[in-house]
C-alpha positions in Angstrom: 50.6 -176.8 98.5 49.6 -177.3 102.1 51.8 -179.8 104.0 49.8 -182.3 106.1 50.8 -184.5 108.9 49.3 -187.4 110.8 51.1 -187.4 114.0 53.7 -184.8 114.5 56.0 -182.3 112.8 59.8 -181.8 113.2 61.1 -178.4 112.4 64.7 -177.0 112.8 65.5 -173.4 113.8 66.3 -172.6 110.1 62.8 -173.7 108.9 63.7 -177.1 107.6 60.9 -179.6 108.5 59.7 -183.1 108.2 56.1 -184.4 108.7 55.8 -187.6 110.8 59.5 -188.1 111.1 60.9 -191.6 111.8 63.9 -192.1 114.2 66.2 -192.2 111.2 64.8 -188.8 109.9 65.3 -187.3 113.3 68.8 -188.5 113.4 69.4 -187.0 110.0 68.0 -183.7 111.2 70.2 -183.6 114.1 73.2 -184.0 111.8 72.2 -180.7 110.2 72.3 -178.7 113.5 74.9 -176.1 113.9 75.3 -173.1 116.2 74.4 -170.2 116.1 71.7 -170.2 113.5 70.4 -173.8 113.4 70.9 -175.0 116.9 67.7 -176.9 117.7 64.7 -179.0 116.3 61.3 -179.0 117.9 59.0 -182.0 117.4 55.3 -181.4 118.3 51.8 -182.2 117.2 50.6 -178.9 115.8 47.3 -177.6 117.0 47.4 -179.4 120.2 46.3 -177.4 123.3 47.9 -177.7 125.8 51.0 -178.4 123.9 53.5 -181.3 124.2 56.8 -181.3 122.4 60.3 -182.6 122.3 63.1 -180.0 121.7 66.6 -181.3 120.9 69.4 -178.8 120.9 73.2 -179.1 119.9 75.5 -178.0 122.8 78.8 -176.2 122.3 80.6 -179.6 122.9 78.8 -181.3 120.2 76.5 -183.3 122.4 72.8 -182.9 122.5 70.2 -181.7 125.0 66.8 -183.4 124.9 63.8 -181.7 126.5 60.4 -183.4 126.7 57.4 -181.5 128.0 53.8 -182.3 128.4 51.8 -179.5 129.8 48.6 -181.5 130.1 50.3 -184.2 132.2 52.6 -181.6 133.9 55.7 -183.6 133.0 59.1 -182.2 132.1 62.2 -184.1 131.3 65.6 -182.6 130.5 68.8 -184.7 129.7 72.1 -183.2 128.7 75.1 -184.9 127.2 73.3 -187.3 124.9 74.6 -188.7 121.7 72.8 -188.1 118.4 71.5 -191.7 118.3 70.4 -191.7 121.8 68.6 -188.3 121.4 66.8 -189.6 118.2 65.8 -192.9 119.9 64.6 -191.3 123.1 62.6 -188.6 121.3 60.9 -191.3 119.1 59.9 -193.3 122.1 58.7 -190.4 124.1 56.6 -189.1 121.2 55.1 -192.5 120.6 54.2 -193.0 124.3 52.8 -189.4 124.6 50.7 -189.7 121.4 49.2 -192.9 122.7 48.5 -191.4 126.1 46.6 -188.4 124.6 44.9 -190.3 121.9 43.7 -193.5 123.5 
């Protein structure tokens, strides 16, 4: 069965994915992150060129690094030391704003 998404797809390093994740779903995915084999989740709109995405990684100290990149607009943001709830909230806001920017 083919998996479809409307806006974006979140996929962990280990292959776990969620289509059109909510802030709560992103938070739950972040709870599953562990080094060394499932250390990050990428959230992007597949098939978009040039790509824009959010990547959230778990750091050795248990905090999260949040990277937001939009190649079309030439923006790149990187935050370290984020809590799980902050990372999920910021990712959700950035994704919604970027989606609106590219699809309005």
